[in-house]
C-alpha positions in Angstrom: -100.2 0.2 -82.9 -103.1 -0.6 -80.1 -105.4 -1.5 -83.0 -103.0 -4.0 -84.5 -101.9 -5.4 -81.3 -105.4 -6.6 -81.0 -105.3 -8.8 -84.0 -103.6 -12.0 -84.0 -101.4 -12.0 -87.2 -100.8 -8.1 -87.1 -97.7 -6.6 -85.3 -97.8 -2.8 -83.4 -94.1 -3.1 -84.6 -95.1 -2.9 -88.0 -97.0 0.4 -87.6 -94.4 1.8 -85.8 -92.2 1.0 -88.5 -94.6 2.3 -91.0 -94.8 5.6 -89.4 -91.2 6.0 -89.3 -91.1 5.7 -85.0 -89.4 2.5 -84.5 -85.9 3.9 -84.1 -87.2 6.2 -81.4 -89.5 3.9 -80.0 -86.6 1.1 -79.4 -84.1 3.9 -78.2 -86.6 5.4 -75.7 -87.5 1.9 -74.2 -83.9 1.3 -73.7 -83.0 4.4 -72.1 -85.0 3.0 -69.1 -82.0 1.7 -67.4 -80.3 1.8 -64.2 -79.3 5.4 -64.7 -82.8 6.5 -65.2 -83.6 4.9 -61.8 -80.9 6.5 -60.0 -82.3 9.7 -61.3 -85.5 8.8 -59.5 -84.1 7.8 -56.4 -82.4 11.4 -56.2 -85.8 13.0 -57.0 -84.8 14.4 -60.4 -87.8 13.8 -62.0 -87.6 16.3 -64.8 -83.8 14.9 -65.7 -85.3 11.3 -65.6 -88.4 11.9 -67.6 -86.0 13.8 -70.2 -83.6 10.8 -70.3 -86.0 8.3 -71.4 -88.1 10.5 -73.6 -91.0 10.7 -71.6 -93.4 13.0 -73.7 -93.0 10.4 -76.7 -93.3 7.4 -74.6 -96.3 8.7 -72.5 -98.1 9.9 -75.7 -97.4 6.8 -77.6 -98.9 4.6 -74.5 -101.6 6.8 -74.3 -102.4 6.3 -78.0 -102.2 2.6 -77.5 -104.3 2.1 -74.4 -107.0 4.6 -75.9 -106.9 2.4 -79.0 -107.1 -0.9 -77.1 -110.4 0.3 -75.0 -112.0 2.0 -77.8 -111.4 -0.5 -80.9 -110.8 -3.7 -79.5 -114.5 -4.2 -79.6 -114.6 -3.0 -83.0 -111.8 -4.7 -84.6 -113.4 -8.1 -82.7 -116.9 -7.2 -84.4 -115.1 -6.6 -87.9 -113.0 -10.0 -87.7 -116.4 -11.8 -86.9 -118.7 -10.4 -89.3 -116.3 -9.1 -92.0 -113.0 -11.1 -91.8 -112.2 -10.9 -95.4 -112.6 -7.2 -95.7 -110.7 -6.3 -92.5 -107.7 -9.1 -93.5 -107.6 -7.4 -97.2 -107.0 -4.0 -95.5 -104.2 -5.2 -93.5 -102.6 -7.1 -96.3 -102.4 -4.1 -98.5 -101.3 -2.2 -95.5 -98.4 -4.8 -94.9 -97.7 -5.4 -98.6 -96.8 -1.6 -99.5 -94.8 -1.1 -96.3 -91.8 -3.4 -97.1 -90.7 -1.8 -100.2 -91.3 1.9 -98.3 -89.1 0.6 -95.4 -86.5 -1.0 -97.8 -85.9 2.5 -99.6 -83.5 4.0 -97.1 -81.0 1.0 -97.3 -78.6 -0.3 -100.0 -80.4 -3.5 -101.4 -77.6 -4.3 -103.6 -75.4 -5.4 -100.5 -75.3 -9.3 -100.5 -75.9 -9.0 -96.3 -79.0 -6.9 -96.7 -80.0 -9.7 -99.4 -79.5 -12.5 -97.5 -81.1 -10.9 -94.3 -84.2 -9.7 -96.1 -84.7 -13.5 -97.5 -84.1 -15.1 -94.0 -86.6 -12.7 -92.4 -89.1 -13.5 -94.9 -88.5 -17.4 -94.8 -88.6 -17.1 -90.5 -91.8 -15.1 -90.5 -93.6 -17.4 -92.9 -92.5 -20.6 -91.1 -94.1 -19.1 -87.8 -97.5 -18.4 -89.6 -97.5 -22.0 -90.4 -97.1 -23.2 -87.1 -99.8 -25.5 -85.0 -100.7 -24.1 -82.0 -99.5 -26.3 -79.0 -100.9 -27.3 -75.7 -99.0 -25.3 -72.6 -98.9 -25.5 -68.8 -101.1 -22.8 -67.0 -98.7 -22.4 -64.0 -97.4 -18.9 -63.5 -93.5 -19.6 -64.6 -94.9 -20.4 -68.3 -97.4 -17.3 -68.0 -94.0 -15.2 -67.3 -92.6 -16.6 -70.3 -95.4 -16.3 -72.7 -95.5 -12.4 -71.4 -91.5 -12.1 -72.3 -92.1 -13.8 -75.8 -95.4 -12.0 -76.5 -94.1 -8.7 -75.8 -90.9 -9.1 -78.0 -93.1 -10.3 -81.0 -95.1 -7.5 -80.5 -92.2 -4.7 -81.1 -90.8 -6.9 -84.2 -92.5 -5.8 -87.5 -94.5 -8.6 -89.0 -94.7 -11.0 -86.0 -97.5 -10.6 -83.9 -97.7 -11.0 -80.3 -101.0 -12.1 -80.1 -100.4 -14.7 -82.7 -97.2 -15.9 -80.4 -99.8 -16.2 -77.3 -102.0 -18.2 -79.8 -99.4 -20.5 -81.0 -98.5 -21.0 -76.8 -101.9 -21.8 -76.5 -102.4 -19.1 -74.2 -104.0 -16.1 -76.3 -108.0 -17.2 -75.1 -106.4 -17.9 -71.6 -105.2 -14.6 -71.2 -108.3 -13.0 -72.8 -110.2 -15.2 -70.1 -107.8 -13.6 -67.4 -108.8 -10.1 -68.2 -112.3 -10.8 -68.4 -112.3 -12.5 -65.1 -110.1 -9.8 -63.5 -107.4 -12.8 -62.4 -105.2 -10.5 -60.7 -102.0 -13.0 -60.2 -102.2 -14.0 -63.7 -102.3 -10.4 -65.0 -99.4 -9.3 -63.0 -97.2 -12.1 -63.7 -98.0 -11.8 -67.4 -97.2 -7.9 -67.0 -94.1 -8.5 -65.2 -93.1 -10.9 -68.1 -93.8 -8.2 -70.4 -91.6 -5.5 -68.6 -88.9 -7.8 -68.3 -89.1 -8.8 -72.2 -89.5 -5.3 -73.5 -86.5 -3.8 -71.2 -83.9 -6.3 -72.3 -85.2 -6.9 -76.0 -84.8 -3.4 -76.7 -81.3 -3.3 -75.7 -80.5 -5.7 -78.1 -82.6 -4.4 -80.9 -80.8 -0.9 -80.4 -77.7 -2.5 -80.2 -78.1 -4.3 -83.6 -79.7 -1.2 -85.2 -76.7 1.1 -84.2 -74.2 -1.5 -85.7 -75.9 -3.3 -88.5 -78.7 -0.9 -89.7 -79.2 -1.9 -93.2 -78.8 -5.5 -92.4 -81.3 -5.2 -89.5 -83.9 -3.1 -91.2 -83.9 -5.8 -94.3 -84.4 -8.5 -91.7 -87.6 -6.6 -90.4 -88.8 -6.0 -94.0 -88.5 -9.4 -94.7 -90.7 -10.3 -91.4 -93.5 -8.1 -92.8 -93.4 -9.7 -95.9 -93.1 -13.1 -94.5 -96.1 -12.5 -92.5 -98.6 -11.8 -95.5 -99.3 -15.4 -95.2 -101.0 -15.1 -91.8 -103.2 -12.0 -93.0 -104.3 -13.5 -96.2 -108.0 -13.0 -96.6 -109.3 -16.2 -97.7 -108.4 -19.2 -95.4 -109.9 -22.6 -94.7 -110.2 -23.6 -91.0 -108.5 -26.5 -90.3 -108.9 -26.7 -86.3 -111.5 -25.3 -83.9 -111.5 -24.7 -80.2 -114.6 -24.2 -78.0 -114.2 -21.2 -75.6 -115.9 -21.0 -72.2 -118.9 -19.3 -73.5 -119.4 -22.5 -75.8 -118.2 -20.2 -79.0 -116.1 -21.8 -81.3 -113.1 -20.1 -82.2 -110.4 -21.1 -85.2 -107.0 -21.8 -83.8 -105.5 -23.2 -87.0 -106.2 -22.4 -90.6 -104.5 -22.2 -93.8 -104.4 -19.8 -96.8 -106.5 -20.6 -100.2 -107.1 -19.0 -103.2 -110.5 -17.0 -103.6 -112.2 -19.5 -105.9 -111.1 -22.5 -103.8 -112.8 -20.6 -100.8 -116.0 -20.4 -102.6 -115.7 -24.4 -103.1 -114.6 -25.2 -99.4 -116.7 -22.9 -97.6 -119.8 -21.8 -99.8 -119.4 -18.6 -99.0 -118.8 -15.2 -101.3 -115.1 -14.6 -101.4 -116.1 -10.9 -102.1 -113.2 -10.5 -104.5 -113.8 -6.9 -105.6 -114.4 -5.6 -102.1 -111.5 -7.4 -100.9 -109.0 -5.6 -103.8 -110.7 -2.2 -102.9 -109.7 -3.0 -99.1 -106.3 -3.7 -100.1 -105.8 -0.5 -102.1 -107.2 1.3 -99.4 -104.4 -0.1 -97.0 -102.1 0.7 -99.5 -103.2 4.3 -99.9 -103.4 4.9 -96.2 -99.6 3.7 -95.8 -98.4 6.0 -98.6 -100.6 9.0 -97.3 -98.7 8.3 -93.8 -95.6 8.2 -95.1 -95.9 11.4 -97.2 -97.3 13.1 -94.1 -94.5 11.9 -91.9 -92.2 13.1 -94.5 -93.4 16.5 -94.5 -93.2 16.8 -90.8 -89.8 15.7 -90.9 -88.9 18.4 -93.8 -90.6 21.2 -91.8 -88.9 20.5 -88.4 
């Protein structure tokens, strides 16, 4: 999830759904409520830890932070030097995930079909939006944190990409690099408020409309494929503070058009291999997860 959240276009929620921990994640976050705070006030740390599923959340958070620290630089290098291959890998990973997720629900239900198609349309429309200019005021940073964290736990919708659309991706990267404490704290508070409130809504809707919700999430995953399509034509650049030109708006093109437009090798054969690797990884993870559930 940490590695996925680094990349604008790939969602940590997608990885949670693929690995079968999504429901537990949402319900665990939801359990951080007034009751948990009351237990803390009475120094009942063990009961509080059990209530919020602390072992699960602590292990997951440690994995995400470890990945962010160790893989952020690696992912940044791969995206700069081997973009077609890394995007192909994620394309294959997401492509196979949606049908695997849909297996557990009744696809013949009309509500499920409508929800699935709606999810595809919403996610696709988000991927083609143009990044906008936005204020640097702290109130907007708080709002951006709320919105980005909600996107991060939704499969198919990337929190990093939402920040890009809001015009705050590079701003937050610079804030982290420059150790801008005020901005980081306000953004973090927005994330906390957003994830605690949104997880309650997700938990409620998953419990009452499980099939329709899962179909919507699977639709989000398929609709987001436009954003992770390996061959892209850059339409708009932005110059970072270091003087580097960074893509802020692009569109999907076919491999042979990519060659004509950019003069670069589309690496079609290697891309197909990386897509196959993404598919193989998801299938392997799904089988391992099923085996663990059976043994337990």
